[in-house]
N, C-alpha and C positions, 0 to 999 in steps of 0.2 A: 470307098472300100479299098483296103490295101491289096497289093499284088499277091501277097501270101494267102489271104483269105479267099480272094477271087480264084486263085489257082485250085484250091480244094473244093470250093463251091461248084466249080466247073464240072466236077464229077457227079453232081446231083441235079440233072436237068429237071425242072419243075414238070409235074404231071406225067412223068415217064413211068413211074411205078409208085404204089402205095407202101410196099414193103421192100426194104433194102437190106442187104448183108454186106457190111464193110469189113474186109480183112485188114485190121489196123494194128499190127504188132507193136508199133511205137506210140500208141495212144494219141495220134495226131488229132483225132476228132474230139478228144476230151480236153479241149482248150476252151476257156469260157467265151472268148471272142467268137470262135467258130460255132460253139453251141448256140450262142445268142443269134448269130447270123443265120444259122440253119433254122432256128425256131421262127425267126421273122419270115422265112420263106415257106413255113408250114411243115418243116421236118423236125421230129423229135428223135434224139439219139438216146438209146437205152443199152448200156453195156450188158453183155451176156455173162454175168458173174455167176448166177445161180439159175439153173434150167427151170426149176419149179417157180421161183419168184418171177423170172422173165415171162414164163407162159401165163402165169396168173395175170400179170399186168397187161400182157399182149391181148389175151382173150377178153378181159374186162373192159379195157379202155379203147381197144382198136378193132379187133377182129369181129366181135359181136356187132359193133356199129357198122362196119363195112358190109357185113352180111345182110344188114337191114337196109343197105343203100345210103347210110349216113356217113359223115366225114370222120367221126371219132374225135378224140382229143386234139389231134392234129391231122393234116391231110396225108402225112406220110410218116412211117416209123423206120428208123435206121437201127438195125441190130449191129452193135459194135463188137466185133470179135477180136480179142487180144491175141492174135495169132493168125496163121494162114491155113490151118487144117480144118476144112469145112466138115470133116467127118464127125467132129464133136457135136454138130448141130442135129436136131431132129430132122428126119427126111422131109417132112412137110414144109419146114422152113426153107430148106435147100430148093425144093420144088417151086415154092411161091416167090422167093426173094430174088431181086435183081442184085447181082454180085459185082462189087468193085474191090480194088486193092489200093492201099495207101501205104507209103513207107518213106522214112527219111532217106534211105539210099537212093530212091527214085527222085526225090525232090532236091537233094544235094549231091548230084552225081560226081562233082569234082572235089568233094571233101571226104575225109576219112569217116566212115560210118561209126566206128567205135568211139570217136571223139564227139561227133555231133550228137550221139546218143546221150552224152553226159550233160548237154546244155538244157536248161530249163525252158519249157515251152514259151515263156514270156519273151524269150530272145529269138524265137524262130522267125518272126517277121523281119527283124533287122538283119538276121543272118541270111535269109532268103534274098533280100535286096542286095546285100554285099556280095553274096555268091554270084548273082546274075550280073553284077556290074564289075566285080574285081577279080573273080576267080577265072583266070585265063587258061589254066591247064589243070589236070588232075594233081592233087596234093596228097602227100603221104601223111602219116600220123603227126610227126613233129611240125611239118609245115602247116597242117590244119590247125594245130594248137596256136601257132604264131598268128595265123590268119584271124582266128576268133579273138585272141587277146587284143589284136590291133583294131579290128573293125567293130567288135561288139563291146568290149570292156575298156577300150581306149588305153591300153597298157602296152608299153614296149619295154620288156625287161632288160634289153641290152643297153638302154639309155638310163637305167636306174643305177647311178654310181655313187650318190651321196645319201646320207641318212634322211635328209629332208625330202629328197625325191621319193624314197620308199614310203615314208610316213604320210606324205601328201596323197600318194596314190592309194595306199591302204585305207586311210581314213575316208577318202572320197568314195571308194567302193562301198564301204559299209554304211556311210551316211545315205547313199542312194538306195540302200537295201539290196545290193546285188553283189554279195561276196562271190568269189570265184568257185566254180566247181572244183572238187578235190583234185581231179586230174590236171587241171590247168594250174592250180596252186602249186602242186608238186613240180610242174614244169618250170614255173617261175623260180621256185626254190632251187632247183637244179642249176639254173643259169646263174643265180646269184651266189652259189655255194663258194666259189673261189674269189669272191669280191670281199670288200670290207664289211658287207652285210651278212656274210656267210654264217656267223654265229647266231643270228636271230632265228627263231622258229617261224620262218617265213610262211611255210605252207599252212600252218595252223592259223596264223594271223590273217592270211588272205581269205581263207575258206570259212572261218567261224567268227561271226560277229560277237558272240558272247565271250569267246577267248580274247578277241581284240579289246573289247571293253574292259575286261578284267586286267589285261596288261596295262592299258592306258590309265585305269583308275589307280593301280598300284604304283605306276611310274609317276603319276601326279603327286601321290603322297611322298615319294622319295625326292621329287623335284622341290616340294615345299620344305623339305629338310634344310635346304640351303638357307632358308629364312627363319629357321628355328621353329617351324610349324609341324606338329605331329598329327597324323590322321588317327581317328578312333576306330577304324575298321579293324576286324580281326587280322592278326598277322598270319600269313599263309606260309606255315613252316615248310610245306612241301615244295613251294615254288621259289623260296628266297634265293637259293643258289642259282636256279635257272634264270631268274629275272636280273641277277646281278650284272649280266652282260648287256642289258637293255637300257638305253637312255634315249628318251624322246626329245627332239629339239622343239620344245613347246614355244620357244621365243620366235621361231621362224614364222613370218606372216601367213604363209600358206597352211601351216599346221595349226596355228593359233585360231584362225577363223573357223575351222571345223570343230576344234575342241570347244570354243565358245558356244557354238550351237548345241553341241552334245550336252553341255551343262544346262543351257537354257531349257532344253526339251526334256531333261531328266534322264537321259541315257547315262550320263556321269553324275555322281552324287558329290555335291560340294562338301568341303571339310569345315566343320564348325571350329571357330577359334575365339579366343578372348583377346580383346584389344586389337591394335593394328601394328604389326611388326614394321620396323623401320627398314628402309632400303628395298622395299618390295615394289616392283613395277605395278602401275595402276591396273593393267590388263589382267593380272593374276587374280584380282578380286572376284572375277566371274566364277571361280571355283572355290570361293570361300564364303562362309557365313560368319560375318563379324558380329552381327546382332540380328534379332528376329526380323527386323525390317528388311535386311538383305535377302532373306529367303522369300519374303513377300515380293520383292522386286523380281526375283527369278520366276516366281509363279506368274506375275503380270506379263513379263516378256515371253514366257512360254506360251501363255494363252494367245498372245498377239501373233506369235510366229505360226502356231498351229492354225489359227483362224485365217491366215493368209494363204494356207496351202491345203484346203479341204479337198478331198476327192470329188469327182463329178460323175456324171452318168456313164462315161466311157472308161472309168477307172476299173482296175481289176480287184478281185477279192483280196489280193496282197496289199493293195493300197489301203483298203478298209481295215485290214488286220494291223497294218503299221500305224494307222491313225488311232486305233483302239489302244495300242501300247503307248503311244505318245500322250494321248489324253489320260490314260491311266497314271502315267508318271506325274502329270500336272495335278490331277485330282488328289493323288496321294499326298503330294506336297501341300496342296491347299488345305486339306483336312489336318495337316500337322501344324498349321499356323495358329497362333493365339487369336482369340476372337476379335480383338481390336484391329489386327492387321488383316484378317480374313474378310471382315465386313465390307470394306470398299471394293474388294475383288469379286464378291459374290455375283453381282449382276453381270460382270464380264464373263465369268465362268458359265453362268446359266445361259447367256446368249450364245456362247460357243457350243454348248450342249444342244440347244434348240436348233441352231444352224446345221450342226453335224447330223442330227437325227432327222431333220427334214430332208436333207440331201440323201441320207441313207435310205429313207422310206422310198423315194423315187427310184433309187438304184435297185432296191430289193424287188420292186414290182417288175423291173425289167430283167433282172439277172439271178434272183434267188433260185429259180427253177433249174438253173444250169449247175448249181453247186453240188448237188448230190452225186452227179455223175463224174466229177473231176477225179483224176487219179490220186492215190494216196501214197505212192511209193516214196516220195521225198518228204512226206509230212501230211497229216490229215487236214483236209480243207473243212470238213464238217465232223461233228462228234461221232457219227456212225462209221466214219472211216477209221477211227482209232483202233479197234480190234484188228482190222486188216493190216494197218501199218505195223502194229506190234507183232503180228504173225510174220510179216516180212523181216522184221528185226530178229526174230528167233531164227528164221532161216539163214540170216546173215551171221549167226554165231552168238547171239545174246541168249544164253541158255535159260536164265531165270529172269523173269520180268515181273515187276510190280507196277500196277496202275493205281494211282491214288486219285480218287475223284472227290474233290472238295465241293460238296453240294452248295451251290449258290455263290461261288467265289467270283466276284467281279475282278476285272483287271487291276484296278487300283488297290484292291485288298491283297491280291497276289504280290504286287510290288512291295506292299508293306511287309508281308511275310518274308519275301526275298531279301529285303534290306535288313530285317532283323537277323536272319540267318547269316548274311554276309558279314555282319558286325561281330557275330559271336562264335561262328563255327569255322575253324581253320580248314582250309582245303575245299571249301564249298564253292562250286561253280554251277552255272546252268547254261544249257543250250535253249534259248528262248524262241518260242513260236506262238501261234494263236490259231484257233479254229472257230467255226461258226456253230452255235447251238442250233437245234431244230426249232422252228416256229410251230406253235406257240412255245415260248421259253418256259415251259412247265416241267417239273421234275418227272412226272409220269410219262411225258412225251420224250423229252430230250435225254434223260438219264437212261431210259430203256433203250433208246437208239444207241447210246454210247456203249452200253454193255453187250448189246446183241449184235451190233454191226448191221442192223436192218433199218430200213426206212419205216416210219410209223405205220404206214398202211400194211406192213407185213407183220405187225403185232397188234392188229386192230382190236382183238378181243380183250387185251389188257391195257389199252391206251389210257385208261382213267385211273390206274394204280401201278404200283411197282412190285406186286407180289411175284411176278414171273422173272424178275431181274436175275436172280442167281441161276435159274435153269437156262435162261437165254445166254448168259455168259458161259456156262458150262457147255451148252450145245455148240456155240461158235467154235470153241477150242477143240471139242471132239470132232467137229467137221474138218478141223485143220490138223488132225493127227495126234492129239493128246488123249490120254485116258482120263476118265472122270476123276480118278484119284489124284491126278496131277494138277487139277484146277481148284483154286481156292477163291472163295468170295466171303466178304464180311461187310456189313453196314453198321451204322450207328456207332462209329468209333470216334471218340473225342477226348478221352481222359487218360492220363498217364497210367492209372491203375489197371486199365484194360490191356496194356501192352504185353505183360507176361503171357497172357492167354494167346494173344496174337503170335508172339514169338514161338510158342509151342507148335502152332500150325505152320508157320512159314519156314521153320527150321527143319521140317521133315524133308529128307532127301528126295522124296517123291514129288514134292510141290515144285512145279515149274512156272506157273503163272498165278499171280494173286491180284484179285480185284478188290479194292478196299474203299469204302465210302466213309469219308469224314464229314459229319453233318453239323459241326459246331457253328460254321459260318451261317448256314441257313437258319439255324436255331436263333442265333444272335439277330439276324436280319428280321425275322418274323416277330421278335420281341422288341425291336428298336423303338425307342421313344424320342430320341434326340437326333434322328437322321443319320446320315453317313458319318458325320463327325463323331457322334456317340459310338457308332460301330467301330470306328478306328480305335477308340480307347479300349473297347472291349476285346478287340482282336489283339491289341498290345498286351493286355492282361493275360489273355489265353496263351499267347506265345511265351510270356514270362513263366508259365508253369513248366516249360521245357518239353511239352508234348510233341510239338512238331519236330524239333531237332532230334529228340530221342527216337521217334518213329523212323526218321530218315536214316539215322546212323544204324539203327537196328537192321533195317533192310540192306544197307550197304555191307554191314558185317557178315550177312548171310549171302553175299554175292548176287544180289538182285540189281538189275538195271532199273532205275527208278524213273517213271514218267508221272507227271502230275498234270491234271486238267480239272475242268468243272463242267457241270451239265448246263449251267446258265449263270448269268451274273445277277445284278440287282441295280435298281435306279431309284432316285428320289422322285416322288410324284405327289400331286395335289388332288384331293378328292373332288369329284364333280357330282356326287350323289350316288346312292345305291340303286341298282336295278332290282326292283321288287317283282321278281318273276317266279317265286316259289321254286319248284323243281323243273321249270321249263329248261333252264340251262344245265347241261350235263356236267360241266366243270365251271365253277364260279370263282375265277381268279380275280385278283385286284386290278390287273392290267389287261385281262382278256376274259371273254366268256365264250364257251363253245356250245354248239347246238347240233342236234341230230337230223334236222330237216330245214329246208329252205323257209318253210312257213314260220317255224319257231325263230329262226335267225332274223326274219323280217319283223318280228314282234318287238324288237328293240326300238324305243322311241327315238325319233330323229334328232331330238335336241341333245342327245348324248354324243352325237357326232362319231359313233363307233365306226371303225374302219374294217371293211371286209377284204380279206386277202386269201384267196384259195391257192393251195399249193398241191401239185400232183402227187407228192410223196405222202400226203395224209389220206386216211380212209375217206371214201366218198361221202360218208354220212357224219363226218367230223368237221364242223364248220365254225372256225374261230372268228370272233369279232373283237377288235383291239381298241383299247382306249387311245386317244390322241397323245401326241408327244407331251410328256410331263404330267399326264392326267391318270386318274385311277377311279374305279367304280367303288368308291368308299364315301362315307358322309362328306358333304360339301365342305371344302376348305381344310379337311384333315390332311396333315403332312405325314406321309408314310415312306417306307422303303419297300419296294415290291419287285416282282418279276412276272413274266408271262407275255410281255409286250415285245416290240421290235425296235427298241433303242439300242444304240451301240454298246452301252454298258451291260445290257441284258444279253445281247446276242453274240458278241465276240468274246471268247473266253481264252485264258492261257492254255497252251499246250507246251510243256517244257520237259526237258530231260535234266535230271539232277545228278551231278557228279561230285565225287570227293577224291581229292588227291590221295592215293593209297598210303603215302607216308603219314598222312594226317589222321588216319583212322586208328 
């Protein structure tokens, strides 16, 4: 156990109390490693976000059992209060609870609190160790920034003097998935302002991976101009002038090795060319597609590289989200190959999927219960965090927000749409992220959670349908300060001819937030006859109608900040036989069955190998049984594309912010 986790666990002696109140203004307890460690010791942490929801869960799962002399769901419950004012709590909680206080200022007394507050929780452990070993005296704001840059991010801006130094460090940061917090990125930019690197948009490149990738992709295209090679991606008219000062030293070995990996894993898209230009170094070919076989080689190498770096039991949710994006890039490329080139790679891809999903299954059993409580301030971890995150963005100045929910959109299919837009829409950029759907990955469960901001047990009466979705969306925003007339919801959007009616609604000055369900992907998936390869072709044809780009540009023209996500993804599966149980199962999905009692759940024949996984956030009488990896409850040997289960492709979905350069609109 690390010194950081041990220091906080020290505040919770076992068997001292069953009910705790933790004043935790900095959300220290909402770290998945701490939540997991506390759970192992018999403590469950429940944030006090909503007094009614908290009391319901407290009474049902804990207090009633304790009054009967039983242990309840866990031996102890910790009420996590995001603040220090106990007066916001009911008097009986204050009377019964054992109170403690936690804060970054107390744990990092020698560092500037305002700076430490900007650091992601994943870095707290390393910072705690560095603080205890290296911080010999109290440091001011500037010195704290230098301390964190040196000891956590391994960057010393004062020794960055050459372009290759900067690009090596910037690319290394983003390759590890740890871009700098904006405050630190601004600090580095200020130091480099008077150097030869001063004309670069340093802060944006160090803090935003999507911005950095866009820069590298466009600079790669301009680098290829030297050899007479032209990229086919859309010209970004709004950024041409700004990018004119940027030149990346791709030839430098330290830069080249990272760029190579970005091409192999799909972060960067190679340029298709005809023939082989003369005078071109051999290493440049990693970013070129000279013939269809070259793209097959990229897929093969991408599969190999991902397989060597799969997350494990101690990995964080960020590692799994990153894996989902990397696998999505490879799967998208695989389905774009012609059949002859794809066939030899199929077994390698299937093995990667099986290995990843088996590891994920073990990780979910240990960690999924901790995800619903994680903070959403810097991005939603689960889909029910999305409304809360958007509310925070409105409070930060984003006056009009549109949430586009592409029903059933898997990560590889989002990447297909993203690349389509990147090639055709000038000024299009994305800030990419990912979040977890709710299990089971069914529309009635996960999409309702997404629009309501609630855990499924909090909308138990409608968990088997989506009829309450619009009212749940409106209620969330009314609870967060908007009037009903300022909230808009529409589902079943998929055709260009529907957009004029949509525009009439979103163009009203009173409309502040719009929740829009695009259901074409789910419709394609449920009618798929040729697997995900066939779906790729249908999505391409749908994109060619212009619907997606027209919708996005329409929202941008009316000054909406655009966020895109999905309620769940989809995965290929093979039939193991139908479960003939009549109406015994409440929801009869292809990858999951749900039951209302233990006896009914136990009625599933053992030969189906169905997996039981109980989650605290589900209603107590909602019991899912999942098909095994790669399997479905459909006629034996039928090949389908489905959802409902707990594979990576079903569970981790995109959450992205879409931007357009204003000059390009």
